[in-house]
C-alpha positions, 0 to 999 in steps of 0.5 A, spaced: 509 526 523 514 522 521 512 518 516 515 511 513 512 512 505 514 506 501 515 505 494 515 513 494 519 513 487 512 510 484 507 514 480 503 513 487 509 514 491 511 520 488 504 524 489 503 521 496 510 524 498 508 531 494 501 531 498 504 529 505 510 534 504 505 539 503 501 538 509 508 539 513 510 531 514 517 529 515 517 523 509 522 518 509 522 515 503 523 507 501 524 504 495 528 498 492 532 502 487 530 510 490 529 513 496 532 516 503 533 508 504 534 502 499 530 496 502 525 490 498 520 490 502 518 483 499 524 480 503 522 480 511 529 481 514 530 487 509 524 490 513 526 489 519 533 493 517 529 497 514 526 499 521 532 499 525 534 504 521 527 508 520 528 507 528 521 511 531 515 514 526 508 516 526 505 512 520 508 507 515 504 508 508 505 503 503 504 505 496 508 498 493 506 491 492 507 487 485 503 482 482 503 478 476 498 479 470 496 473 466 490 469 463 488 465 469 490 458 465 497 461 464 498 463 472 502 457 475 503 456 483 509 460 483 505 466 480 501 465 486 506 465 491 509 471 487 502 475 488 502 474 495 509 475 497 509 481 493 503 485 496 500 480 502 505 478 505 510 484 504 505 489 506 503 484 513 510 484 515 511 492 515 505 491 520 507 486 524 514 488 525 512 495 525 508 496 531 515 496 536 517 503 532 510 506 530 507 511 536 502 509 541 496 513 536 500 512 530 498 509 524 499 503 517 496 505 511 496 499 506 495 499 499 490 494 495 486 495 489 479 495 485 481 488 484 478 485 490 471 488 488 471 488 481 476 483 478 478 483 470 481 478 465 488 476 467 488 479 474 485 474 478 492 473 482 492 481 483 484 480 485 486 474 490 492 479 493 487 485 494 482 481 497 487 478 502 489 485 504 483 488 505 482 482 510 487 482 514 486 490 515 479 489 518 482 483 522 488 487 525 485 493 526 481 489 532 488 487 535 493 493 534 489 498 538 490 504 539 494 504 533 490 504 527 490 501 520 486 501 514 487 500 506 486 505 500 483 501 494 483 505 488 481 503 481 486 505 475 489 512 476 486 518 470 494 519 469 494 511 467 489 511 463 494 512 457 498 506 459 493 500 462 486 503 460 485 497 455 486 493 462 480 496 465 475 498 460 469 502 462 472 503 468 471 510 471 478 513 473 480 516 479 485 522 479 491 522 483 490 527 488 484 524 490 488 518 492 492 522 496 486 525 499 484 518 502 491 517 505 490 524 508 484 521 511 487 515 514 494 518 516 490 524 519 484 522 521 481 517 527 478 511 523 481 504 523 479 497 520 477 501 514 477 500 506 477 507 503 474 505 496 476 510 490 471 511 487 
């Protein structure tokens, strides 16, 4: 398959690229400052330009989404808007604009996260964004068929425990290889409207 991989330069994106290449797929990488194509998906106009360059693909895979982390009392309306733009609207636009560019039975795989179901302190903007993406995936699946759409919703990565473990006390981590396997399930499988929660 020809796969458009958004956020390929990040921790998850790097693991996905290696996994998907190892399975014989043709990967077109996208990032703000690295990758085959350089685009910021928080800007709808740049998504339009991205698809114009990428042309036809079999799958769109997102491993990108920015949200602010602050105590609830410090979060502003602008912070919540930034979370919506950075993780929700950006991925919705990847799907909305991508439909004409993805093959008839192709797929979209979006990224959410454990905070949609298990909130933590300072993470309310992330919880809002993740929950919105998951609701969107379920709704979009009934309208874009035979194209498919799923989301992968991991907890903290085992490989990131040193950096971010303090934000997720007592949360069981998940290996990047397991997260990548969930993406493979979405891309190569037949399911749609699913949220693959890990663990």
